[in-house]
C-alpha positions as CSV (number, residue, x, y, z in Angstrom):
1,M,145.2,145.7,113.2
2,K,145.6,145.9,109.1
3,R,142.2,145.8,107.5
4,S,143.6,143.2,105.2
5,V,144.4,140.9,108.7
6,M,141.4,141.7,109.9
7,V,139.4,140.5,106.6
8,A,141.3,137.4,106.8
9,W,140.5,136.8,110.8
10,V,136.8,137.3,109.6
11,A,136.7,135.1,106.9
12,A,138.5,131.9,108.7
13,G,136.1,132.7,112.0
14,V,133.0,132.2,109.1
15,C,134.8,129.2,107.9
16,L,135.4,127.5,111.2
17,A,131.8,128.5,111.7
18,A,130.3,126.7,108.8
19,T,132.3,123.8,109.3
20,V,130.9,123.6,113.2
21,V,127.4,124.2,112.1
22,Y,127.6,121.2,108.9
23,L,129.2,119.2,111.2
24,G,126.3,119.8,113.8
25,V,123.2,119.8,111.1
26,R,124.7,116.7,108.6
27,D,122.4,114.0,107.7
28,R,123.4,111.0,110.3
29,R,120.5,108.8,109.2
30,P,120.9,105.5,107.9
31,V,121.2,105.3,104.0
32,L,118.8,103.6,101.7
33,V,120.2,103.3,98.0
34,C,117.7,102.2,95.6
35,L,119.4,100.6,92.4
36,G,117.3,100.0,89.3
37,D,116.7,101.0,85.5
38,S,113.8,103.2,84.2
39,L,111.4,101.3,86.6
40,T,113.3,102.7,89.5
41,A,113.9,106.2,87.7
42,C,110.7,106.8,86.1
43,G,107.5,108.8,87.1
44,G,108.7,112.3,86.7
45,P,110.4,114.6,89.8
46,G,108.9,113.8,93.3
47,G,106.9,111.0,91.4
48,H,109.9,108.2,91.5
49,F,109.2,105.2,94.3
50,S,112.3,106.4,96.3
51,D,110.1,109.3,96.5
52,W,107.5,108.1,98.0
53,L,109.5,105.8,100.1
54,A,111.7,108.8,101.3
55,Q,108.0,110.1,102.7
56,G,107.3,106.9,104.8
57,L,110.3,106.4,106.5
58,P,111.1,110.2,106.7
59,Q,114.1,108.9,109.6
60,V,116.2,107.1,106.5
61,K,118.0,109.0,103.9
62,V,116.6,107.5,100.1
63,V,119.6,107.7,97.5
64,D,118.2,107.2,93.9
65,A,120.1,105.6,91.9
66,G,118.2,104.7,89.2
67,I,119.5,104.5,85.7
68,G,116.9,104.0,82.9
69,G,117.8,101.4,80.1
70,D,120.6,99.3,83.2
71,T,120.8,95.8,83.3
72,L,122.4,93.5,86.0
73,A,125.5,93.5,84.1
74,G,125.4,97.8,84.4
75,G,124.4,97.8,87.8
76,R,127.2,95.8,88.7
77,L,129.7,97.9,87.1
78,R,128.6,101.6,88.9
79,Y,127.9,99.7,92.2
80,A,131.2,101.0,93.8
81,K,130.5,104.7,92.9
82,D,126.4,104.4,92.8
83,V,125.5,102.5,95.5
84,L,128.6,101.6,98.1
85,S,130.0,105.1,97.9
86,H,127.2,106.5,100.2
87,R,127.5,103.9,102.6
88,P,124.2,102.4,103.0
89,A,122.9,100.5,105.6
90,V,120.3,99.0,103.4
91,V,120.2,98.6,99.6
92,L,117.2,97.6,96.8
93,I,118.3,96.2,93.9
94,A,115.4,96.4,91.2
95,L,117.2,95.0,88.0
96,G,116.5,92.1,85.4
97,A,114.0,93.9,83.5
98,N,116.3,95.0,80.9
99,D,118.3,91.5,80.7
100,F,114.7,90.0,80.1
101,W,113.8,92.1,77.6
102,Q,117.0,92.0,75.7
103,R,117.6,88.3,76.0
104,A,121.3,88.8,75.3
105,R,122.6,87.1,78.6
106,P,121.9,83.8,79.9
107,V,120.2,83.5,82.9
108,E,123.4,82.2,85.2
109,E,125.5,85.4,84.2
110,M,122.8,87.1,85.3
111,A,122.8,85.6,88.5
112,A,126.7,85.9,88.7
113,D,126.4,89.4,88.6
114,L,123.4,89.8,91.2
115,E,125.3,87.7,93.3
116,A,128.3,89.4,92.7
117,M,126.8,92.9,94.2
118,V,124.5,91.1,96.8
119,R,128.1,89.3,98.1
120,E,129.8,92.4,98.8
121,A,127.1,94.0,100.2
122,R,126.9,91.6,102.8
123,D,130.7,91.8,103.3
124,K,130.5,95.0,104.3
125,K,127.2,93.9,106.9
126,I,124.5,96.4,104.7
127,Q,121.5,94.5,104.7
128,V,119.8,93.4,100.9
129,V,116.5,93.5,99.5
130,V,116.0,92.2,95.6
131,A,113.4,93.5,94.0
132,G,111.9,91.8,90.6
133,C,109.1,91.5,88.6
134,F,108.5,87.9,87.5
135,G,108.0,86.3,90.6
136,D,104.7,84.8,92.5
137,R,103.1,85.9,88.5
138,H,100.2,83.4,88.0
139,F,100.3,84.7,83.8
140,W,97.7,82.3,82.8
141,D,95.5,84.1,85.3
142,E,96.6,87.8,84.4
143,T,94.1,90.3,82.3
144,C,96.8,91.3,80.5
145,V,100.7,90.0,80.2
146,E,103.0,92.5,79.1
147,F,104.8,89.5,77.4
148,D,104.1,86.9,74.7
149,F,104.0,83.2,76.0
150,G,106.6,82.5,74.7
151,R,108.7,84.2,77.3
152,Y,107.0,82.6,80.6
153,E,110.0,80.4,81.0
154,L,112.7,83.1,81.1
155,A,110.3,85.2,83.7
156,W,110.0,82.1,85.6
157,E,113.9,81.2,85.7
158,I,114.4,84.7,86.5
159,A,112.3,85.0,89.6
160,Q,113.5,81.6,90.6
161,M,117.0,82.5,90.5
162,E,116.2,86.3,92.3
163,R,114.9,84.0,95.0
164,A,118.0,81.5,95.2
165,V,120.9,84.3,95.4
166,C,118.6,86.0,98.3
167,R,118.2,82.6,100.0
168,Q,121.7,81.8,99.5
169,H,123.0,85.1,101.3
170,G,120.4,85.6,103.6
171,C,118.3,88.7,101.7
172,L,114.9,89.9,101.4
173,Y,112.6,89.2,98.6
174,V,109.6,91.3,97.0
175,P,109.0,88.8,94.2
176,N,106.8,91.2,92.2
177,M,107.1,94.9,92.8
178,Q,104.6,96.0,90.5
179,V,101.6,93.0,91.6
180,D,100.1,96.2,92.7
181,V,99.1,98.1,89.9
182,K,98.6,95.5,86.7
183,P,98.0,95.2,84.6
184,N,100.4,97.4,82.6
185,R,99.7,100.4,80.5
186,L,96.0,101.5,81.4
187,A,95.1,104.0,83.9
188,P,95.2,105.1,86.8
189,Y,98.9,103.8,87.1
190,W,100.7,103.4,83.9
191,D,101.8,106.9,81.7
192,E,102.3,107.4,77.9
193,T,106.3,105.8,78.7
194,D,104.7,102.7,79.4
195,H,106.1,102.9,82.9
196,P,104.7,103.6,86.0
197,N,103.4,107.2,86.8
198,R,103.8,109.2,90.0
199,A,100.4,107.3,91.6
200,G,101.5,103.6,90.6
201,N,105.1,104.5,92.2
202,E,102.6,105.6,95.5
203,Q,101.8,101.6,95.3
204,V,105.4,100.2,94.0
205,A,106.3,101.8,97.4
206,L,103.7,100.8,99.7
207,R,104.5,97.2,97.9
208,L,108.2,97.4,99.1
209,M,107.8,99.3,102.1
210,P,107.3,96.4,104.9
211,T,110.2,94.9,103.6
212,L,112.1,97.9,103.2
213,R,111.6,98.3,106.8
214,L,112.6,95.0,108.2
215,A,115.5,95.1,106.9
216,L,116.4,98.5,108.2
217,E,115.3,97.0,111.6
218,E,117.9,94.8,110.6
219,A,120.4,97.0,110.4
220,A,119.9,99.4,113.4
221,K,120.5,95.9,115.0
222,Q,123.3,96.1,113.6
223,R,124.8,99.3,114.8
224,L,123.9,98.1,118.6
């Protein structure tokens, strides 16, 4: 046998072996995609709340789809690429904070974006958890609120909108994912960027975990 032919056969064999190994060990765990803004992307390498979720849910593949500055409209635009392409069992949607700060669109338009993402997921039998920053908060009782009194009504309206969308489409809701790291901007849970640090994100993950476990249980039932 000519050396060139032998080399070709060896190369083909190596490729076949690699394919068999890949198919045997590829990650078959259910996928959880965390779609969000800087509150999802913050915390540094290994310190995102998604990293803590991955530690607490080793049986799940966790994908971080957080982009700083993103809005509900932005999340909707990249939803197919950044979320649905992963064929998730569960989607965590943690958007709306930048919509609140920008105050550029009415709550009805925010609702349309959130509902579109939720409906598309539910049509594909994907479980959805919506995580907000404003629900179940008694601003007048908080030590230090991160925005002025004039924004209290908008925060309340966004929280009510999130709850209504979840109720309509059978989603789970975490109304205030940062409740355990309040007030903002203070050690040990916040960094100089005015976002939760690694320790803060651990608390956020612990807050999200019970609801995500419920969603994952429902996703598992659907696969039976």
